[in-house]
C-alpha positions as CSV (number, residue, x, y, z in Angstrom):
1,M,94.9,62.9,116.3
2,T,96.2,66.4,114.5
3,E,99.8,66.8,114.5
4,T,101.3,69.7,116.2
5,I,103.4,71.7,113.8
6,A,105.7,74.5,115.0
7,A,104.6,77.9,114.3
8,P,107.1,79.3,111.6
9,R,106.7,82.7,113.2
10,Y,108.2,83.9,116.4
11,V,109.1,86.9,118.7
12,A,112.7,87.1,119.8
13,Y,114.7,89.7,121.8
14,V,117.5,91.1,119.8
15,P,120.1,93.8,120.9
16,L,119.1,97.3,119.5
17,T,122.5,97.7,117.9
18,D,122.0,94.1,115.9
19,L,118.8,95.4,114.3
20,H,120.1,96.6,111.1
21,P,118.1,98.6,108.3
22,A,117.5,97.3,105.0
23,A,119.8,98.2,102.1
24,R,117.0,100.6,100.9
25,N,114.2,102.1,102.5
26,P,112.2,104.7,100.8
27,K,109.7,105.3,103.6
28,R,110.2,108.6,105.7
29,H,109.4,109.1,109.4
30,E,108.1,111.6,111.9
31,L,110.8,110.5,114.4
32,E,109.3,112.8,117.0
33,L,105.7,111.5,116.9
34,I,106.9,108.1,117.0
35,I,109.1,108.7,120.1
36,D,106.2,110.6,121.7
37,S,104.0,107.5,121.1
38,I,106.5,105.0,122.2
39,A,107.1,106.9,125.3
40,M,103.4,107.2,126.2
41,H,102.2,103.7,125.2
42,G,105.5,101.6,125.1
43,L,106.5,99.8,122.0
44,V,103.2,98.1,120.9
45,E,104.1,97.1,117.2
46,I,107.3,95.3,117.1
47,P,109.8,95.5,114.1
48,V,110.1,92.4,111.6
49,V,113.2,91.0,110.3
50,D,113.9,89.1,106.9
51,E,115.6,86.0,107.8
52,R,117.3,85.8,104.3
53,T,119.0,89.1,104.8
54,Q,119.1,89.3,108.5
55,R,117.8,92.9,108.2
56,T,114.8,95.0,109.3
57,L,111.9,94.5,106.9
58,H,109.2,96.7,108.6
59,G,109.8,99.0,111.4
60,H,112.8,101.3,110.5
61,G,110.9,104.2,112.1
62,R,110.7,102.7,115.3
63,R,114.2,101.3,115.2
64,E,115.7,105.0,114.5
65,S,113.2,106.2,117.3
66,L,114.5,103.7,119.7
67,I,118.1,104.5,118.9
68,E,117.3,108.3,119.5
69,M,115.5,107.5,122.6
70,Q,118.5,105.8,123.9
71,D,120.9,108.3,122.9
72,R,118.8,111.1,124.8
73,G,119.2,109.0,127.9
74,M,115.3,108.4,128.0
75,S,113.8,105.4,130.0
76,L,113.3,101.9,128.7
77,P,110.2,101.6,126.9
78,S,107.7,99.2,128.2
79,G,108.0,96.1,126.0
80,M,111.8,95.9,125.9
81,V,114.1,94.6,128.6
82,L,117.7,95.3,129.3
83,D,120.7,92.9,128.7
84,E,123.3,92.5,131.3
85,D,125.3,95.3,130.4
86,G,122.3,97.5,130.4
87,G,121.9,97.6,126.6
88,W,118.2,97.6,125.1
89,L,116.7,94.5,123.9
90,V,114.0,94.8,121.2
91,P,111.4,92.2,120.7
92,V,111.0,91.5,116.8
93,L,109.0,89.1,115.0
94,R,111.3,86.3,113.0
95,G,110.6,83.5,110.9
96,W,110.0,85.0,107.5
97,A,112.4,84.7,104.6
98,S,112.1,86.8,101.4
99,K,113.3,84.9,98.3
100,T,114.7,87.7,96.6
101,E,115.7,91.2,97.1
102,A,112.9,92.6,95.0
103,E,110.2,90.4,97.1
104,A,111.7,91.8,100.2
105,E,111.2,95.6,99.1
106,A,107.8,94.7,97.6
107,L,106.6,93.6,100.9
108,A,108.0,96.2,102.9
109,I,106.3,98.8,100.7
110,K,103.1,96.8,101.0
111,L,103.0,96.6,105.0
112,N,103.5,100.5,105.0
113,R,100.9,101.2,102.5
114,L,97.9,98.7,102.7
115,P,96.9,99.4,106.6
116,G,96.1,103.0,105.3
117,E,94.5,102.1,102.1
118,G,91.0,101.4,103.6
119,G,90.9,105.0,104.8
120,W,88.6,105.9,107.8
121,D,84.7,105.7,108.5
122,P,84.1,109.6,108.9
123,R,81.5,109.2,111.2
124,E,82.9,106.7,113.6
125,F,86.4,108.7,113.3
126,A,84.4,111.9,114.4
127,E,82.9,110.1,117.1
128,V,86.2,109.0,118.4
129,L,87.9,112.3,118.0
130,E,84.9,113.7,119.8
131,D,85.4,111.4,122.7
132,L,89.1,112.0,122.8
133,A,88.7,115.6,122.7
134,T,86.2,116.1,125.4
135,N,87.4,113.4,127.7
136,A,91.2,113.0,127.0
137,A,92.7,115.8,125.4
138,E,96.3,114.8,126.0
139,L,95.5,111.7,124.2
140,F,93.7,113.7,121.5
141,D,96.7,116.3,121.2
142,S,99.0,113.2,120.8
143,L,97.3,112.1,117.7
144,A,98.9,115.4,115.9
145,I,96.2,115.2,113.1
146,P,96.7,118.3,111.0
147,H,93.5,120.6,111.3
148,D,92.9,120.5,107.5
149,E,92.7,116.8,107.7
150,I,90.4,116.9,110.4
151,D,88.2,119.4,108.8
152,K,88.2,117.6,105.5
153,M,86.9,114.6,107.5
154,L,84.3,116.3,109.3
155,G,82.9,117.7,106.1
156,Q,81.5,114.5,105.2
157,V,79.7,114.4,108.6
158,D,77.1,116.5,110.1
159,P,78.4,117.1,113.4
160,E,74.8,117.9,115.0
161,T,74.3,114.2,114.7
162,L,77.2,113.2,116.7
163,P,76.4,111.7,120.2
164,G,76.7,114.7,122.8
165,A,76.4,117.5,120.3
166,I,74.2,120.2,121.2
167,R,71.4,120.7,118.7
168,E,70.6,124.2,117.2
169,N,67.0,124.0,118.5
170,E,68.5,123.3,122.2
171,P,69.5,126.3,124.6
172,H,73.4,126.6,124.7
173,T,74.7,126.5,128.4
174,L,78.0,128.2,128.9
175,H,80.3,126.5,130.9
176,L,82.7,129.0,132.9
177,P,86.0,127.9,134.4
178,D,85.6,127.1,138.1
179,D,87.2,130.3,140.0
180,G,86.3,129.2,143.4
181,D,84.1,131.1,145.6
182,H,82.3,134.2,143.9
183,G,80.8,135.4,146.9
184,D,77.5,133.6,146.6
185,G,78.8,130.3,147.6
186,L,78.2,129.0,144.4
187,S,80.5,127.6,141.8
188,P,80.1,128.2,137.8
189,D,79.8,124.3,138.0
190,D,76.9,124.4,140.6
191,D,73.2,125.1,140.6
192,G,72.8,122.2,138.3
193,R,74.4,123.5,135.1
194,A,75.4,121.1,132.7
195,A,79.3,121.5,131.8
196,H,80.1,121.8,128.0
197,T,83.2,122.2,125.9
198,T,84.2,123.1,122.6
199,C,85.5,120.3,120.6
200,P,88.9,121.3,119.1
201,A,88.2,118.8,116.5
202,C,85.1,120.4,115.0
203,G,84.3,123.5,116.6
204,H,80.9,122.4,118.2
205,L,79.8,122.2,121.7
206,F,79.7,118.8,123.5
207,N,78.3,117.9,126.9
208,T,81.2,116.7,128.7
209,G,79.4,114.1,130.9
210,R,80.3,115.7,134.0
């Protein structure tokens, strides 16, 4: 019979005021973007604490954003709980301890750098952006991806090969906003005309599926 070994990693809820930063943290953060993301989706990726130092190893941006959110009187994000005094309790990953300060700082850099090192698959990324831009504009806007970055990525993809794109040899049907009754009893969306929109990601027309 296999012996069950207790997992060395666990999640614990700690007071936000007890979540201390590392002595040095060279990573910079766009706090407003993190605040908007937490407000929209809740706290999804939790901070990591180094058991040797009892300080934040990974998640300084989330820590700073949560402090700012609390100072602004914003609502408690989902994924967190209140203590008896109304203080914010943050879920953190516990159980890992660095051997030296050098190891802690090296791992902190890796945890920030490595997830982005693989880059993006241009075509799949473009397809996802197309879907968000045409079907979930608020979520697309929340990505806050600079236009030059989108243009650079789309430069590697033929937009006409994306699902929903209108090909050059297909007639373009202009979709007008629905202004109500135009006197003929028809809305611009009536009479079987397909609704299209211009994707803000690439500028091509896409069928919205309406």
